[in-house]
C-alpha angles and dihedrals in degrees: 000000000000121000114250107261090004093145087072088071087073115096094213093055092047096046094049094050095047093048095051105026099116091049098043100047113070114242092355094160091049091052092047092052092048090050091054091051094047093052097045100041117122092020093288113186119214115192099155130022142170123220112204114208088004096183113180092353098257096135091042090052090053091056095043089053094046092050111033092188095051131104131196149199117228117204122193139130099212110101094197090051093048091049088055090048092053090052094046094049098039093113090055095057114163094027099082141039131195128226113194101210142131118248089206089092137030092251091089087083092064090082095055121099106268117263096357121145126204139217093219140017114192139174136184126198095332115092094064088079091068128085114257094253090053092047089058092047091050092051089053090049089051090050091052091054096053126096115231106285092021118144131232119197127178117191098193153171105242143182118273126195138176121036092348097053109134093004095119092054091048091052093046094049091051092050096047091050090050092048092048092054089061093059121100092245107022122195120232112276093243090056092050092050092046090053091052092048090051090053092053099043093097097043112127104196127193128180114259094236091062090047090052088054088055090052092052091050089054091053105263117147132206088032119172146133101260098183133016137181128157102291097002136079143161114213140153146112147215136275110245117262 
């Protein structure tokens, strides 16, 4: 049985995604700006945060830059991704720590400082690798870690139906083939597409509206889908004061 998201243990997959992320993900800069505004609205202060499936540390870097006095805990199981995070965040030494752990089970919390609560729990393009039951459990675990008024945001790859079904994958395949052709020694298009399809084979996508219903059942307030494109969404809520 393959590990959920296990392809992200491969250095070639990680390097390609990091190098081309802003080009490959539609409206990436728009989503990043919206995320900043959602987190900071109302004068929210974030002193401590947790980044679930932190990858190369991009979301953590966003928070560390928004809040110069903040510090964070990055959780991921991909060694190549975490190596990239250490490099990205090297100038912010002392403000972050890494927990190498798998979100597929509740044991990831064992590495957290005991009894600590956080102002924000965030995730980007990670939780969709987990089965739906585990997604719900992880959302409840995130809720338990938040201080009253703390925010949870998930910038995520999601299920799309209707006229847009499959549109995200079509777009992504086109972009990765274009990006590959600009490399010094490009791979054949069919090889590039096959690599992408391998990386998405274990995705378990769910529409963001259903996931928002799960958040409300857990106890989150101010829950909504704040951004949505075919295949992408930003959603979340707050823990009650």
